[in-house]
N, C-alpha and C positions, 0 to 999 in steps of 0.2 A: 225333655227340657221344657220348662214352662216359665212364664213371666206374668206376674200379677200387677196390673196397673191400678193405682189409687185404691189399694187393697185395705181391707179390714182383716187382720190376722184370724179372727174367729170365724170368718166366713169362707176362707179359701185355703188351699193347700199350703201349709206352713213351710214346705220344702221349696217353694217357688222363690225366685228372685223377686224382690218387691220394689216398686216405685210408687211414690206418693204424689198426689196433686200439688202443684206449686202454690196453690192458694185460690181463693174465690175470684171469679171474674164474670162479668155480666154476659160475655160472649160465649162462654162455654158452661154447659151443665155437666159437672163431673159426676161420673158414675163408676161403679166398681166392675171390673172385668178380669177374667183369668184367661190368658192366651197360651197356646202351646204349639210346638212344631213337631210333626210326626217323626219318629225315629227313622233314620236312613233316607230322609228326603234328599233327592238329587235335582229337584226342579228349582232353579235359582229364583224365579219370581213367583213361586207358589205362595198364596196368602196363608197366614197363620190360621189355626183353628181357634175359635172362641169356645172355651169350655164352659164358662159360667158368666153370668152378669150381662152388662150392656156396655157398648162403647160410649165414651164421652160424646155429648151432643154439641156440635158447633152451631151457634145461633147467628153468627155474623159472617157476612160475605159481601163483596161488592155486587151491585145489582146488575152490572153488565161489564163486559170487557171485549175489546177488539184490537187487532194488530194491523197497522197500516202496511201498504205494499212495500216490499223490500226494494231498496234502490241500489244495493251493493251487488256488483257483478262477480264478486269473489265467492267461491264455494265456502260453505260453512261460516258465513258472516251475515249479519243482519244489520241493516241501516234503515230505521223507520220509526214511526210514532205509535206508541201504545196508548189507547184511550180507555177510560172506565168510568162507571157511575159511582155514586156514594154508597156507603154501607147500608145493607139491608139487614135489619134486626128482625128475625122471624119474617112476618109479612109487611113490616113497616120500614120506611126509609128513615134512618136515624143514625147520627154520628155522635150522639151524646157520650159514648164510651170509647170513641176512636181517636187515637193520637195521630196516626199517619197510615200510609199505605206503602207496601213494599212490592216491588216488581221482580219476578224471578223467571228464569227459563225452567221448563218442566219436560219430563219425558212422557212416554205413552201411558205409564202407570200413575201419572199425576204426582210424580215425585220431583221436588225441587232439584235443579241441576245447576251447580256452580254458585257463585256469590250473588248477593243482592245487586240487581242492575240499576235500581233507582228507588229513592225514598221521597215521598211527597206528603207534606203535612196536610192533615184533614182540615177542611174549611169550617166544618161544624155548623156555621150559620147559613151556609148556602142553600140548604134544602128546607129551612124552617117555613118558607112561604108556600112550598109545594111538597108537603110531607109524604104524599102518597104516590109521587111520580118519580120515575128513574130517568135522569138525564145522563145518557151514556157517554157524553163528552164533558162531564164535569171536571175530570182530571186527565192530564196527558203527561207523558214522559217520552223524551226523544232518546232512543237507543242508537248510539252512533258507532257504527262499525263494530258491533259486538260479536265476539267469537261464539260459534254455536258448538258446544261439546257434542260428542257422539251420542246419539239417542235423543237429541233435543227435538221435541215435537210441538210444544206449545209455549206461550207466554202466560204466566199466572200472576194474578194480583191478589194479595192477602192483606187484611187489616192488621194493624198493631194497636193494642188497646192502651188506654190511658192508665195512670196510676190509680189504685194500688196494684192492678193486675199486671200491667206491662207484659202482655202475652202476644206472641205472633201466631196467627192461625197457621196450622201446619198444611192446610190445603185450601184451595179457593177456585173460583171460576177461571176458565182458561180460554184462550183463543189460539187457533192454529197458526203456526209460523210457516210461511212458504218461502223457501230459500231460492231467490232468483238465480244466484250463481249456479246452484245445482241443476236448475231447469235448463239454463243455457248450456251447461256442460253436457247434459244428456242429449239435448237437441243437436249439438254439434259433434257428438261422438266422444268416447272416452279418451282418445288419443289427440284430440284437438286442443291446442293451447290457446285458442282465441279468448276464452273467458279470463285467463290469467293475464293476457297481453292487452286486453281492451283498455284498461285504465292508462296504459302507456301510449297506445295507438291513437286514442281520441284526440289529444292535443296536436299530434302530428298531422292527422287527417284534417282537422279544423284549419291548421296553418296552410296546408296544401290547397284546400278549397278557397281560402281567402286569397292566396297568391294567384290562383287560376282566374279568379274573378277580376283581378287587375289586368 
């Protein structure tokens, strides 16, 4: 089985399934490549083989990304702030072709997991005065009590380009997500219900402490 991306029929195997580039875009240099999967492969996450050509070159990505400390005591939930810098085009900071940024969860293979968690419009003008510097706190998005699907390892931020391209980058820089609820659960033992009960117990403990002070 093989798949040809952005193919020219005269250059590659005509028996392959073909997919064509959606159009020109400043953030991606489209190139021709032929990919295949080995017969009888049983490894779920095995990368494909590149038979010919080169992969498309992604030229746009945020210059920095970080994930704030998780404040949710529930397992597999994240409550925190994600911060990132403006778009980096090759070696320059430039948002001239960027419409917005999209925040995703991602797994260990840098694949997006679940829906878009946030969309933030590009400021475009904000880095014109310091075109060579990366301000890692230019943008922020609060992820409030977000469920973490199985396999979630990172938070990823990708640019979405302006018209006529209107393309979302399929991969981008990531920051590790540390699930506070899982750490509490492990620290207290797998059979301990404390992490689940803490949001209920805190108000009761606070009320008791206040009554005792009287």
